[in-house]
SERO-4910 file (N, C-alpha, C, O; in steps of 0.05 Angstrom, whole numbers):
BEGIN
 pado doro    nc1    nc2    nc3   cac1   cac2   cac3    cc1    cc2    cc3    oc1    oc2    oc3
  Met    A     16    -24      1      0     -1     -1     19     24      2     38     25     17
  Val    A     10     45    -15     24     71    -16     16     89      4     -8     95      7
  Pro    A     34    100     18     27    118     42     15    144     29     20    152      6
  Asn    A     -2    155     45    -16    180     39      3    203     45      3    213     68
  Ile    A     19    213     26     37    236     30     23    262     20     16    263     -4
  Pro    A     19    282     37      5    304     27     22    320      5     47    322      7
  Phe    A     10    330    -14     24    347    -35     33    373    -23     17    387    -12
  Gln    A     57    380    -26     65    407    -18     75    422    -42     95    415    -55
  Arg    A     60    444    -46     67    463    -67     94    476    -62     99    481    -39
  Pro    A    111    482    -81    134    498    -71    126    526    -69    109    537    -84
  Ser    A    137    538    -50    128    566    -44    140    584    -65    164    579    -71
  Arg    A    129    603    -76    138    623    -94    155    642    -82    147    652    -60
  Tyr    A    179    650    -93    195    670    -81    181    697    -81    168    705   -101
  Arg    A    184    712    -58    171    737    -56    194    759    -53    211    758    -35
  Lys    A    195    778    -71    216    799    -69    215    812    -42    193    814    -30
  Gly    A    237    820    -31    237    832     -5    230    862     -5    225    874     15
  Ile    A    230    873    -30    221    904    -33    212    907    -61    224    896    -79
  Met    A    190    922    -64    181    930    -91    176    961    -90    168    973    -69
  Thr    A    182    975   -113    174   1002   -113    146   1003   -121    137    987   -137
  Thr    A    133   1023   -110    103   1027   -114     97   1052   -131     84   1050   -152
  Phe    A    108   1076   -121    104   1101   -137    125   1121   -127    131   1122   -104
  Gly    A    135   1136   -146    150   1160   -141    180   1158   -134    195   1177   -138
  Val    A    188   1135   -124    220   1132   -120    234   1126   -145    223   1119   -166
  Ile    A    259   1128   -141    277   1123   -166    297   1101   -157    303   1097   -133
  Val    A    307   1086   -177    328   1065   -169    355   1077   -181    357   1082   -205
  Ala    A    374   1081   -164    400   1091   -172    419   1067   -177    425   1054   -158
  Pro    A    428   1060   -200    441   1035   -206    473   1037   -204    487   1019   -215
  Phe    A    485   1059   -191    514   1061   -193    526   1061   -169    547   1074   -168
  Tyr    A    519   1049   -148    534   1044   -124    541   1014   -120    528    996   -131
  Lys    A    563   1010   -106    571    983   -101    564    974    -72    558    991    -55
  Cys    A    565    949    -66    559    942    -39    580    917    -35    580    897    -50
  Asp    A    597    922    -14    618    904     -7    612    884     13    631    871     23
  Glu    A    588    880     21    580    861     41    554    845     32    539    854     15
  Val    A    550    824     46    525    808     42    503    823     55    503    829     79
  Ala    A    483    828     37    459    843     47    433    834     36    433    821     15
  Arg    A    411    840     50    385    830     40    371    851     23    379    874     25
  Glu    A    352    844      8    334    862     -7    319    880     12    306    871     31
  Gly    A    320    906      7    304    924     25    319    935     48    309    952     63
  Ala    A    344    926     51    359    936     75    365    966     71    372    974     49
  Pro    A    361    983     93    369   1011     89    400   1012     88    414    998    103
  Val    A    408   1030     70    436   1034     68    446   1062     71    431   1080     66
  Val    A    471   1066     78    484   1091     81    510   1090     63    521   1068     57
  Ile    A    520   1114     56    545   1115     40    566   1105     60    566   1112     84
  Asp    A    585   1089     49    609   1081     63    627   1104     65    636   1113     44
  Thr    A    635   1115     89    654   1136     91    682   1131     80    696   1150     72
  Ala    A    691   1107     78    716   1099     70    717   1100     38    738   1106     27
  Lys    A    694   1095     24    694   1093     -4    666   1107    -15    645   1094    -14
  Ser    A    667   1131    -25    643   1146    -31    624   1132    -52    600   1137    -52
  Glu    A    635   1113    -68    618   1099    -87    606   1073    -78    594   1058    -93
  Thr    A    609   1068    -51    600   1044    -38    581   1048    -17    583   1066     -1
  Val    A    562   1030    -17    542   1033      6    545   1009     25    556    988     17
  Lys    A    535   1013     51    536    991     70    509    992     84    495   1012     83
  Val    A    503    970     96    479    967    110    477    985    134    495    985    151
  Ala    A    456   1000    137    453   1016    161    444   1000    184    424    986    183
  Val    A    460   1002    206    452    989    231    445   1008    251    451   1032    247
  Pro    A    432   1000    274    427   1021    294    450   1035    302    472   1024    305
  Gly    A    445   1062    304    468   1081    309    485   1091    287    502   1108    291
  Ser    A    479   1081    262    497   1089    239    484   1110    221    497   1120    202
  Ser    A    460   1115    225    445   1130    206    435   1158    218    414   1168    210
  Ser    A    451   1169    235    444   1194    248    445   1218    228    433   1239    233
  Ala    A    458   1215    207    458   1234    184    438   1227    162    433   1242    144
  Gly    A    426   1204    165    406   1195    146    413   1174    128    437   1170    122
  Cys    A    395   1159    118    401   1136     99    399   1145     70    385   1165     65
  Leu    A    413   1133     53    413   1140     25    387   1127     10    374   1138     -8
  Gly    A    381   1102     21    357   1089     11    355   1060     17    366   1051     38
  Phe    A    343   1045      2    341   1015      7    354    999    -15    354   1008    -38
  Leu    A    366    977     -9    376    961    -31    352    948    -47    333    936    -37
  Ala    A    357    951    -73    335    939    -90    340    909    -95    322    895   -104
  Gln    A    364    899    -89    368    872    -94    388    860    -72    402    875    -58
  Gln    A    387    835    -70    404    821    -49    433    819    -60    438    816    -84
  Thr    A    452    820    -42    481    816    -50    488    791    -35    480    785    -13
  Tyr    A    505    775    -49    514    750    -38    544    745    -42    556    760    -59
  Asp    A    556    727    -29    585    720    -31    587    698    -51    580    675    -44
  Pro    A    596    701    -76    597    679    -94    614    657    -90    611    637   -104
  Ser    A    632    656    -71    647    634    -62    631    611    -50    640    588    -50
  Val    A    608    616    -41    589    596    -30    577    579    -51    566    558    -44
  Leu    A    579    587    -77    570    570    -98    588    548   -106    580    532   -123
  Gly    A    611    547    -96    630    528   -103    637    526   -133    647    546   -143
  Glu    A    632    505   -149    643    504   -175    623    520   -194    630    523   -218
  Leu    A    602    529   -185    583    547   -202    590    578   -197    576    596   -206
  Ala    A    612    583   -181    618    612   -175    621    630   -200    615    654   -199
  Gly    A    631    618   -220    636    638   -244    612    640   -262    614    655   -281
  Tyr    A    589    626   -258    566    626   -275    548    647   -269    544    654   -245
  Glu    A    536    659   -289    513    678   -283    489    667   -296    489    661   -320
  Phe    A    467    664   -281    442    652   -289    424    675   -300    424    697   -289
  Phe    A    411    670   -320    395    690   -336    371    703   -320    362    725   -327
  Asn    A    362    688   -299    340    698   -284    347    706   -255    331    709   -237
  Asn    A    374    709   -253    385    717   -225    383    750   -223    394    764   -239
  Thr    A    368    759   -201    366    786   -195    385    793   -173    384    816   -165
  Lys    A    401    776   -162    418    782   -141    446    792   -152    451    788   -176
  Ala    A    462    805   -137    487    815   -143    509    804   -125    504    800   -101
  Arg    A    532    800   -136    554    791   -120    565    814   -105    560    837   -112
  Ile    A    581    807    -84    592    827    -68    610    844    -85    625    832   -100
  Gly    A    611    871    -84    630    886    -99    616    896   -126    624    916   -138
  Asp    A    595    882   -133    580    889   -160    565    916   -154    561    925   -132
  Ala    A    556    928   -177    537    950   -175    510    940   -167    502    918   -175
  Val    A    496    954   -151    470    948   -141    453    971   -143    461    994   -145
  Gly    A    425    964   -145    406    987   -146    399    995   -118    396    979   -100
  Val    A    397   1022   -114    390   1033    -90    362   1050    -93    361   1068   -109
  Ile    A    342   1043    -79    317   1057    -83    318   1082    -66    321   1080    -42
  Thr    A    317   1105    -77    320   1131    -66    300   1150    -75    285   1142    -93
  Gly    A    299   1174    -65    281   1193    -73    256   1194    -55    259   1186    -32
  Ala    A    235   1204    -63    211   1205    -47    188   1190    -61    184   1191    -86
  Gly    A    172   1175    -44    149   1162    -57    141   1137    -36    141   1140    -11
  Trp    A    134   1115    -48    124   1090    -34    136   1068    -42    143   1065    -66
  Val    A    142   1049    -22    153   1022    -30    135   1002    -12    122   1009      8
  Glu    A    136    976    -23    124    956     -5    147    936      0    162    929    -19
  Thr    A    148    926     26    170    910     36    161    890     54    141    892     67
  Leu    A    178    870     56    178    846     73    200    849     95    200    833    114
  Asn    A    217    868     91    242    871    107    238    887    131    249    909    134
  Tyr    A    221    875    150    218    889    175    217    869    197    210    846    192
  Ala    A    224    876    222    223    856    244    204    869    266    202    894    270
  Gly    A    192    852    279    175    860    303    149    869    292    144    866    268
  Glu    A    130    882    309    105    889    300    106    918    289    118    935    302
  Ile    A     95    922    267     94    948    253     64    958    252     48    943    240
  Asn    A     57    981    263     30    990    259     28   1013    241     49   1025    236
  Glu    A      6   1020    231      0   1042    215     11   1068    227      6   1071    251
  His    A     24   1086    215     33   1111    224     59   1109    240     69   1130    250
  Asp    A     72   1085    243     97   1081    258    120   1092    241    123   1087    217
  Glu    A    136   1107    254    162   1117    241    180   1092    241    182   1078    261
  Leu    A    194   1087    220    212   1064    217    241   1071    218    248   1093    210
  Tyr    A    259   1054    228    286   1061    234    303   1037    225    292   1014    224
  Pro    A    328   1040    220    346   1017    215    349    999    241    355   1008    263
  Gly    A    344    974    236    348    954    258    372    936    254    389    939    237
  Pro    A    372    916    272    395    896    268    393    880    243    371    876    233
  Ser    A    414    873    232    417    855    208    404    868    183    398    853    164
  Gly    A    398    892    181    388    907    159    357    907    156    347    913    135
  Tyr    A    342    900    180    315    900    180    303    929    189    316    944    203
  Leu    A    280    933    182    268    959    191    252    953    218    239    932    220
  Val    A    253    972    237    241    967    261    225    994    270    229   1016    260
  Ala    A    207    991    290    190   1014    295    199   1030    321    184   1045    333
  Phe    A    225   1025    327    237   1041    351    262   1051    342    278   1039    327
  Gln    A    267   1077    354    292   1090    346    315   1082    366    312   1078    390
  Thr    A    337   1080    354    362   1073    373    381   1095    371    392   1100    349
  Gly    A    386   1111    392    404   1133    391    392   1156    375    369   1163    379
  Ser    A    408   1166    358    401   1191    341    393   1184    313    393   1201    295
  Asp    A    387   1158    308    381   1150    281    357   1168    269    337   1174    282
  Lys    A    361   1174    243    336   1189    230    317   1166    220    326   1144    214
  Ser    A    292   1173    218    273   1155    208    277   1152    178    286   1170    164
  Val    A    271   1128    168    275   1121    141    248   1121    125    246   1118    101
  Gly    A    227   1123    141    199   1124    128    178   1120    149    184   1114    172
  Val    A    152   1123    140    130   1119    158    113   1096    146    107   1096    122
  Ala    A    104   1078    163     88   1055    153     60   1064    150     49   1078    167
  Glu    A     47   1055    127     21   1062    121      4   1038    124    -20   1041    121
  Thr    A     14   1015    129     -2    991    135     15    976    156     39    982    161
  Ser    A      0    956    167     13    941    191     22    913    183     12    902    163
  Gly    A     40    901    199     49    874    196     65    866    218     73    881    237
  Thr    A     71    840    217     87    828    240    110    811    227    105    794    210
  Asp    A    135    815    236    158    800    228    159    792    199    166    769    194
  Gly    A    153    811    178    154    805    150    137    783    140    145    769    121
  Asp    A    111    778    153     93    759    145     77    769    121     66    754    105
  Ser    A     76    796    119     60    806     94     74    832     87     89    843    103
  Tyr    A     67    843     63     82    866     54     68    891     70     44    893     75
  Ile    A     85    908     76     75    934     88     82    955     68    102    953     54
  Arg    A     66    976     67     72   1001     49     84   1020     66     75   1026     88
  Val    A    107   1032     56    124   1052     71    124   1077     53    128   1076     29
  Arg    A    120   1100     66    124   1126     52    153   1134     58    159   1137     81
  Val    A    169   1139     39    197   1148     42    203   1174     31    190   1183     12
  Asp    A    222   1186     41    232   1210     30    262   1215     35    271   1226     55
  Phe    A    277   1205     15    306   1203     20    319   1228      6    343   1232      6
  Ser    A    302   1245     -4    311   1269    -19    323   1292      2    337   1311     -5
  Leu    A    316   1287     28    323   1308     49    348   1299     62    357   1312     81
  Val    A    360   1278     53    385   1266     68    407   1287     62    430   1284     71
***
């Protein structure tokens, strides 16, 4: 007799951040670290053409924007490290990345904790957005919808033009 094994559909990949209206994507910065989509970033003071993930306490001067794509270390791919797949939207460490900047709205899964409507959002640990301020960090946006721990998209109103 064949055991009754439930069918499990593969889950579809959900982008960590999507532009909604008004923002622009600047494609000419590099990222020298592993980072997630939607991570708030600041300009690296050591290299002006490079961005790094904003962590609590690092964005008192303001964030440049959000990463539009994930960056990864190609050495983890082993023998496939030199290949580029046609449907890959990720970037290798040191490659040019898109940075979502300007003023407008984005939808993101890149947040931790409970987010409520009208909460101001700040850089949190590991590149997540959180609803509490650490030190003198500037706000990166205002939540227009609620969510908990990245379980569903939240809409965020951003204005990086004032940085």
